[in-house]
C-alpha positions as CSV (number, residue, x, y, z in Angstrom):
1,X,-31.6,-3.0,-11.4
2,X,-34.6,-1.2,-13.2
3,X,-34.5,-1.3,-17.0
4,X,-35.9,1.7,-18.8
5,X,-37.7,1.1,-22.1
6,X,-39.0,3.6,-24.4
7,X,-42.8,3.4,-25.0
8,X,-44.0,1.8,-28.2
9,X,-45.6,4.2,-30.7
10,X,-49.3,3.9,-31.1
11,X,-50.4,1.4,-33.6
12,X,-47.2,-0.6,-33.9
13,X,-47.7,-4.2,-33.8
14,X,-46.0,-5.8,-30.6
15,X,-44.0,-8.1,-32.7
16,X,-42.6,-5.4,-35.0
17,X,-39.0,-4.5,-34.4
18,X,-38.6,-1.1,-32.8
19,X,-35.4,0.3,-34.7
20,X,-34.5,3.5,-32.7
21,X,-31.9,4.7,-35.2
22,X,-32.3,6.0,-38.6
23,X,-30.9,4.0,-41.3
24,X,-29.0,0.8,-40.6
25,X,-29.9,-1.1,-37.5
26,X,-27.3,-0.8,-34.6
27,X,-26.4,-2.9,-31.7
28,X,-28.2,-0.2,-29.6
29,X,-31.4,-1.2,-31.4
30,X,-30.7,-4.8,-30.7
31,X,-30.0,-3.9,-27.0
32,X,-33.4,-2.1,-26.8
33,X,-35.3,-4.8,-28.5
34,X,-33.9,-7.7,-26.1
35,X,-33.8,-5.6,-22.9
36,X,-30.0,-6.0,-22.3
37,X,-27.2,-3.6,-22.4
38,X,-25.3,-2.6,-25.6
39,X,-22.1,-4.0,-24.1
40,X,-23.9,-7.3,-23.6
41,X,-24.9,-7.3,-27.3
42,X,-21.3,-6.6,-28.4
43,X,-20.0,-9.4,-26.2
44,X,-22.7,-11.8,-27.4
45,X,-22.0,-11.1,-31.1
46,X,-18.3,-11.5,-30.5
47,X,-19.0,-15.1,-28.9
48,X,-17.8,-14.0,-25.3
49,X,-18.0,-16.8,-22.8
50,X,-19.4,-14.2,-20.3
51,X,-22.8,-14.2,-22.0
52,X,-25.1,-17.2,-21.3
53,X,-26.1,-19.3,-24.3
54,X,-29.7,-18.3,-23.9
55,X,-29.0,-14.7,-24.0
56,X,-26.6,-15.1,-27.0
57,X,-29.4,-17.0,-29.1
58,X,-31.8,-14.2,-28.0
59,X,-29.6,-11.5,-29.2
60,X,-28.8,-13.4,-32.5
61,X,-32.4,-13.7,-33.3
62,X,-32.9,-10.0,-32.8
63,X,-30.0,-9.2,-34.9
64,X,-31.3,-11.4,-37.7
65,X,-34.7,-9.8,-37.4
66,X,-33.3,-6.3,-37.8
67,X,-31.0,-7.5,-40.6
68,X,-28.1,-6.3,-38.4
69,X,-24.6,-6.5,-40.2
70,X,-21.4,-6.5,-38.1
71,X,-18.8,-4.0,-39.4
72,X,-16.0,-6.2,-40.6
73,X,-13.4,-3.4,-40.7
74,X,-14.3,-2.2,-37.1
75,X,-14.4,-5.8,-36.0
76,X,-10.9,-6.5,-37.5
77,X,-9.6,-3.3,-35.9
78,X,-10.6,-4.5,-32.6
79,X,-9.3,-8.0,-32.9
80,X,-5.8,-7.0,-33.8
81,X,-3.4,-8.7,-31.6
82,X,-0.4,-6.8,-29.9
83,X,1.3,-10.1,-28.9
84,X,1.4,-8.6,-25.4
85,X,-0.5,-9.5,-22.1
86,X,-0.8,-7.0,-19.3
87,X,-0.2,-7.9,-15.5
88,X,-1.7,-5.2,-13.1
89,X,-0.5,-5.7,-9.6
90,X,-2.5,-4.1,-6.6
91,X,-0.2,-1.8,-4.8
92,X,0.2,-3.2,-1.2
93,X,1.4,-1.3,1.8
94,X,4.8,-3.3,2.3
95,X,7.3,-2.7,5.1
96,X,10.1,-2.5,2.6
97,X,8.3,0.0,0.2
98,X,8.3,-2.6,-2.5
99,X,4.4,-2.3,-2.8
100,X,4.3,-6.1,-3.8
101,X,3.0,-8.9,-1.5
102,X,5.7,-11.5,-1.3
103,X,3.1,-14.1,-2.4
104,X,2.7,-12.3,-5.5
105,X,6.5,-12.4,-6.4
106,X,6.4,-16.1,-7.0
107,X,3.1,-15.7,-9.1
108,X,4.8,-13.0,-11.1
109,X,7.8,-15.4,-12.0
110,X,5.4,-18.2,-12.9
111,X,3.2,-15.8,-15.2
112,X,6.3,-14.3,-16.8
113,X,7.7,-17.8,-17.6
114,X,4.3,-19.0,-18.9
115,X,3.9,-15.9,-21.2
116,X,7.5,-16.4,-22.7
117,X,6.8,-20.1,-23.5
118,X,3.7,-19.1,-25.3
119,X,5.3,-16.4,-27.4
120,X,3.9,-13.6,-25.5
121,X,5.5,-10.4,-24.0
122,X,4.4,-9.4,-20.6
123,X,3.7,-5.7,-19.7
124,X,3.7,-5.1,-15.8
125,X,2.3,-2.2,-14.0
126,X,0.7,-1.2,-10.6
127,X,-3.0,-0.8,-10.4
128,X,-3.7,2.7,-9.0
129,X,-7.2,2.3,-7.5
130,X,-7.8,6.0,-7.7
131,X,-7.1,6.0,-11.4
132,X,-9.4,4.8,-14.2
133,X,-6.8,2.2,-15.3
134,X,-9.4,-0.2,-16.9
135,X,-10.3,2.5,-19.6
136,X,-6.6,3.1,-20.2
137,X,-6.0,-0.6,-21.2
138,X,-9.4,-1.2,-22.8
139,X,-9.4,1.9,-24.9
140,X,-5.7,2.1,-26.0
141,X,-5.4,-1.6,-26.9
142,X,-1.9,-1.7,-25.1
143,X,-2.5,-5.6,-24.5
144,X,-4.6,-8.2,-25.9
145,X,-5.7,-9.1,-22.3
146,X,-5.2,-8.3,-18.6
147,X,-4.4,-10.5,-15.7
148,X,-5.3,-8.8,-12.3
149,X,-3.4,-9.8,-9.1
150,X,-4.8,-8.4,-5.8
151,X,-7.6,-5.8,-5.5
152,X,-7.9,-4.7,-1.7
153,X,-11.6,-4.1,-0.9
154,X,-13.4,-6.4,-3.4
155,X,-16.7,-4.5,-3.1
156,X,-14.9,-1.0,-3.8
157,X,-13.2,-2.8,-6.7
158,X,-16.3,-4.3,-8.3
159,X,-17.4,-1.3,-10.3
160,X,-13.9,-1.5,-12.1
161,X,-14.5,-5.2,-12.9
162,X,-17.9,-4.5,-14.3
163,X,-16.5,-1.6,-16.6
164,X,-13.8,-4.0,-17.9
165,X,-16.6,-6.6,-18.8
166,X,-18.9,-3.9,-20.3
167,X,-16.1,-2.6,-22.6
168,X,-15.3,-6.1,-23.8
169,X,-11.8,-6.2,-22.3
170,X,-10.6,-9.8,-22.0
171,X,-9.3,-10.1,-18.6
172,X,-8.8,-12.7,-15.9
173,X,-8.3,-12.3,-12.2
174,X,-6.6,-14.2,-9.5
175,X,-9.1,-14.2,-6.6
176,X,-12.1,-15.5,-5.0
177,X,-14.7,-17.5,-7.0
178,X,-17.9,-15.6,-6.3
179,X,-21.6,-16.0,-7.5
180,X,-22.7,-13.4,-10.0
181,X,-19.0,-11.8,-10.5
182,X,-18.6,-9.9,-13.8
183,X,-15.4,-11.6,-14.7
184,X,-13.5,-14.8,-14.8
185,X,-11.4,-15.6,-12.0
186,X,-9.0,-18.2,-11.0
187,X,-8.4,-18.8,-7.3
188,X,-7.3,-21.4,-4.6
189,X,-9.7,-23.4,-2.6
190,X,-9.6,-21.0,0.4
191,X,-12.4,-22.6,2.1
192,X,-10.5,-26.2,2.3
193,X,-7.5,-24.4,3.2
194,X,-9.1,-22.8,6.4
195,X,-10.8,-26.0,7.3
196,X,-7.4,-28.0,7.0
197,X,-5.7,-25.4,9.4
198,X,-8.5,-25.6,11.9
199,X,-8.5,-29.4,11.9
200,X,-4.8,-29.5,12.2
201,X,-4.7,-27.2,15.2
202,X,-7.6,-29.2,16.9
203,X,-5.3,-32.3,16.4
204,X,-2.8,-30.6,18.4
205,X,-5.2,-30.3,21.3
206,X,-6.0,-26.7,20.7
207,X,-9.5,-25.6,21.5
208,X,-9.5,-21.9,21.7
209,X,-8.4,-21.0,18.2
210,X,-8.3,-17.3,17.1
211,X,-8.8,-16.1,13.7
212,X,-6.8,-12.8,12.5
213,X,-8.3,-11.5,9.2
214,X,-11.3,-9.5,7.9
215,X,-14.3,-11.9,7.9
216,X,-16.6,-10.1,5.4
217,X,-17.6,-9.8,1.8
218,X,-15.2,-7.0,1.4
219,X,-12.3,-9.5,1.7
220,X,-13.8,-12.6,0.2
221,X,-10.5,-14.6,0.1
222,X,-10.0,-14.1,4.0
223,X,-13.8,-14.6,4.5
224,X,-13.6,-18.1,2.7
225,X,-10.5,-19.0,4.9
226,X,-12.6,-17.9,7.9
227,X,-15.7,-20.0,6.8
228,X,-13.6,-23.0,6.3
229,X,-12.0,-22.4,9.9
230,X,-15.5,-22.3,11.3
231,X,-16.6,-25.5,9.4
232,X,-13.5,-27.3,10.9
233,X,-14.4,-26.2,14.4
234,X,-18.2,-27.4,13.8
235,X,-16.9,-30.8,12.8
236,X,-15.3,-31.1,16.2
237,X,-18.5,-30.0,17.9
238,X,-17.0,-26.5,18.7
239,X,-18.6,-23.2,17.9
240,X,-16.5,-20.2,16.6
241,X,-16.3,-17.6,19.5
242,X,-16.7,-14.0,18.0
243,X,-14.4,-12.7,20.6
244,X,-11.6,-14.8,19.0
245,X,-12.0,-13.2,15.6
246,X,-10.0,-9.8,15.0
247,X,-10.1,-7.9,11.7
248,X,-6.9,-7.5,9.9
249,X,-7.9,-6.4,6.4
250,X,-4.4,-5.7,5.1
251,X,-2.0,-8.5,4.4
252,X,1.1,-7.0,6.3
253,X,3.1,-7.8,9.3
254,X,2.1,-4.4,11.1
255,X,-1.6,-5.5,10.7
256,X,-0.9,-8.8,12.2
257,X,0.8,-7.2,15.1
258,X,-2.0,-4.9,15.8
259,X,-4.5,-7.6,15.4
260,X,-2.7,-9.8,18.1
261,X,-2.3,-6.8,20.5
262,X,-6.1,-6.2,20.0
263,X,-6.8,-9.8,20.9
264,X,-4.7,-9.8,24.0
265,X,-6.5,-6.7,25.0
266,X,-9.7,-8.5,25.1
267,X,-8.4,-10.8,27.9
268,X,-10.0,-13.7,26.1
269,X,-8.1,-17.0,26.5
270,X,-6.7,-18.5,23.3
271,X,-4.2,-21.3,22.6
272,X,-3.8,-20.9,19.0
273,X,-3.9,-18.4,16.1
274,X,-4.8,-18.9,12.5
275,X,-3.8,-15.8,10.5
276,X,-5.3,-15.2,7.2
277,X,-1.8,-14.7,5.6
278,X,1.7,-15.5,6.4
279,X,2.5,-11.8,6.7
280,X,-0.3,-11.5,9.3
281,X,1.1,-14.5,11.1
282,X,4.6,-13.1,11.2
283,X,3.3,-9.9,12.8
284,X,1.3,-11.9,15.3
285,X,4.4,-14.0,16.3
286,X,6.4,-10.8,16.8
287,X,3.6,-9.4,19.0
288,X,3.5,-12.6,21.0
289,X,7.4,-12.5,21.4
290,X,7.3,-9.1,22.7
291,X,4.9,-10.3,25.4
292,X,7.1,-13.2,26.1
293,X,4.6,-15.7,24.9
294,X,6.3,-18.7,23.6
295,X,5.5,-20.2,20.1
296,X,4.4,-23.0,19.9
297,X,4.8,-24.0,23.7
298,X,2.1,-21.7,24.9
299,X,0.3,-20.4,21.6
300,X,0.4,-22.5,18.2
301,X,0.4,-20.3,15.1
302,X,-0.5,-21.0,11.5
303,X,-0.6,-18.8,8.5
304,X,-1.6,-19.1,4.8
305,X,0.2,-18.6,1.5
306,X,3.4,-20.4,2.5
307,X,5.7,-17.6,1.2
308,X,9.4,-18.5,1.2
309,X,10.3,-16.8,4.3
310,X,7.8,-19.0,6.3
311,X,10.2,-21.7,6.4
312,X,13.1,-19.6,7.9
313,X,11.4,-18.2,10.8
314,X,12.0,-19.2,14.2
315,X,9.9,-21.5,14.7
316,X,9.2,-22.2,11.1
317,X,5.6,-21.4,10.3
318,X,2.8,-23.9,9.4
319,X,0.9,-22.6,6.3
320,X,-1.3,-23.5,3.4
321,X,0.6,-23.7,0.2
322,X,-1.0,-22.2,-3.0
323,X,0.7,-23.6,-6.1
324,X,1.8,-20.4,-7.7
325,X,3.4,-22.3,-10.6
326,X,0.0,-23.9,-11.6
327,X,-1.7,-20.7,-10.9
328,X,0.4,-18.6,-13.2
329,X,0.1,-21.1,-16.1
330,X,-3.7,-21.4,-15.5
331,X,-4.1,-17.7,-15.6
332,X,-2.1,-17.3,-18.8
333,X,-3.7,-20.3,-20.6
334,X,-7.2,-19.2,-19.7
335,X,-6.6,-15.7,-20.8
336,X,-5.3,-16.9,-24.3
337,X,-8.4,-19.0,-24.6
338,X,-10.5,-15.8,-23.9
339,X,-8.6,-14.0,-26.5
340,X,-9.2,-16.7,-29.2
341,X,-13.0,-16.7,-28.2
342,X,-12.9,-20.2,-26.5
343,X,-15.1,-20.9,-23.6
344,X,-13.5,-20.4,-20.0
345,X,-14.9,-21.1,-16.7
346,X,-14.0,-19.8,-13.3
347,X,-12.0,-22.3,-11.6
348,X,-10.6,-23.2,-8.0
349,X,-7.2,-24.8,-7.7
350,X,-6.4,-27.2,-4.7
351,X,-4.3,-26.3,-1.7
352,X,-1.9,-28.2,0.5
353,X,-1.2,-28.0,4.2
354,X,2.4,-27.7,5.1
355,X,3.0,-28.4,8.8
356,X,6.0,-27.0,10.5
357,X,7.0,-26.4,14.2
358,X,5.0,-23.2,14.9
359,X,1.8,-25.3,15.2
360,X,3.1,-28.1,17.4
361,X,1.3,-26.8,20.4
362,X,2.9,-27.3,23.8
363,X,6.1,-28.7,22.3
364,X,9.5,-26.9,22.7
């Protein structure tokens, strides 16, 4: 990023503050003096945990030097609490047109209970990615803070997360933990979950394990599961075969069906399938059944998320359990800490491998 600065007027000493506004100093003057954005100044003076301690001290020193005074009335107006949290759900392309990934339904219940126990109402709505939803919530003060569930293509979503941070909106996201992310996120340990699946399938004597799911930074949770799968193979002295990875960006049964069809069309031998989500695994199992390929006798299958229907499939699906109760409570508690101005850190929650019959390779 290139930072543009106004030239210093001739004759001004280098250590003299360059107040750009007339009259009282403003946060823009501090931003100019310290070489950061005005939104960063605002966050630092509010004590936001999104600003590093070194930057906070530099901004505070500049504010003292400029004799900058916080507008108490405006600050109080901004800090008024509505007693409401907002939960924004990403609109998924579901088969039943509910537009909510089944995994998020249990998370929704946990978040609702956690809010009620802590005396907060919960406002729930869909995220319309074509709409400037972040400005609506930040500007109208509908809620004291936001919880974000799901986001599709992370790189396309990143600007909205940055805008939320720039506007000082207190928000927390369920998702991948990434370097240099603009927000606070809580996520599961996708890497260890992917590794656990790979090691389990290897224990079943599978050696040609396919991965169905996008393996790029556009879908970082799937990518972490893929990286864990690759690490598990490497521990067994095996290299991941690029021909056994098939993109399935959407977490839907249809995406899984199409990905398995694409895999079969490559005419590349495989004896197991690790799907990046349970919905993708369910679609893959349907495609295998349509080709009269038996699970798990001929191909072992495993998924990720452990949605409720996984245990009722035929055969029941091996999966990685994400603790949605703990996740919901952690999201709410950390958002409330943000609202109170307390320090909050991005955090990974543990996962658990749940073994069922779908991965018992070679067994009827």
